[in-house]
C-alpha positions in Angstrom: 222.9 -44.0 -285.5 220.8 -46.6 -287.3 220.0 -46.5 -291.0 217.1 -48.3 -292.6 217.4 -49.5 -296.1 214.1 -49.2 -298.0 214.1 -51.0 -301.3 210.3 -50.9 -301.9 209.5 -48.3 -304.5 205.9 -47.9 -303.1 207.2 -47.1 -299.6 209.6 -44.6 -301.0 206.8 -42.8 -302.9 204.7 -42.7 -299.8 207.6 -41.2 -297.8 208.3 -38.7 -300.5 204.6 -37.7 -300.8 204.5 -37.3 -297.0 207.6 -35.2 -296.9 206.2 -33.0 -299.7 203.0 -32.6 -297.7 205.0 -31.6 -294.6 207.0 -29.1 -296.6 203.8 -27.5 -298.0 202.4 -27.2 -294.4 205.6 -25.7 -293.2 205.5 -23.2 -296.0 201.9 -22.3 -295.2 202.8 -21.8 -291.5 205.7 -19.6 -292.6 203.4 -17.5 -294.7 200.9 -17.3 -291.8 203.6 -16.2 -289.4 204.7 -13.5 -291.8 201.2 -12.3 -292.3 200.7 -12.2 -288.5 203.9 -10.1 -288.1 202.7 -7.7 -290.7 199.3 -7.4 -288.9 201.1 -6.8 -285.6 203.2 -4.1 -287.2 200.2 -2.4 -288.7 198.4 -2.6 -285.3 201.4 -1.1 -283.6 201.5 1.8 -286.1 197.8 2.4 -285.4 198.4 2.4 -281.6 201.3 4.8 -282.1 199.2 7.2 -284.2 196.4 7.0 -281.5 198.9 7.8 -278.8 200.2 10.8 -280.7 196.6 12.1 -281.1 195.9 11.6 -277.4 199.1 13.5 -276.6 198.1 16.3 -278.9 194.6 16.4 -277.5 195.9 16.4 -273.9 198.3 19.3 -274.8 195.5 21.3 -276.3 193.3 20.6 -273.3 196.0 21.7 -270.9 196.6 24.9 -273.0 192.9 25.7 -272.8 192.7 25.1 -269.1 195.8 27.3 -268.6 194.3 30.1 -270.7 191.0 30.0 -268.8 192.9 30.2 -265.5 195.0 33.1 -266.7 192.0 35.0 -267.9 190.2 34.4 -264.6 193.1 35.8 -262.7 193.4 38.8 -265.1 189.7 39.6 -264.5 190.2 39.4 -260.7 193.4 41.6 -260.9 191.6 44.2 -263.0 188.1 44.2 -261.4 188.3 48.0 -260.7 189.5 49.0 -264.2 186.7 48.9 -266.7 189.0 49.7 -269.7 191.3 46.8 -268.9 188.3 44.5 -268.3 187.0 45.4 -271.8 190.4 44.6 -273.3 190.5 41.3 -271.5 186.9 40.5 -272.7 188.0 41.3 -276.3 191.0 39.0 -275.9 188.8 36.3 -274.5 186.4 36.7 -277.4 189.2 36.4 -279.9 190.6 33.4 -278.2 187.2 31.8 -277.9 186.6 32.1 -281.7 190.0 30.6 -282.4 189.5 27.8 -280.0 186.0 27.1 -281.3 187.3 26.9 -284.9 190.1 24.6 -283.9 187.8 22.3 -281.9 185.3 22.1 -284.8 188.0 21.5 -287.3 189.5 18.6 -285.3 186.3 17.0 -284.1 185.5 13.8 -286.0 181.9 13.7 -287.4 179.8 10.9 -286.0 179.1 8.0 -288.4 175.9 8.3 -290.4 
């Protein structure tokens, strides 16, 4: 290892100023990296929230599809029983109103 002896005060001041400049730049880079990590964490949280909403939406869609299929089969199974068909129709109407209310409540309004 070789050491260089610097006895010129002007050269020492230049080296000191350059080191200070490098330290400031490193500190700035450190802050930028921290800010980037924070943005990444926020973006991941947004993605996770969106995934949860998609899952809930998919579950609701699958439930509605299942309900419609079940009601269709009930109608076929009871085609010769008008009383039972009326009961199924009443049930369908009640479910329709609940589903419509839920869809309306959970549908975002378009931007104005």
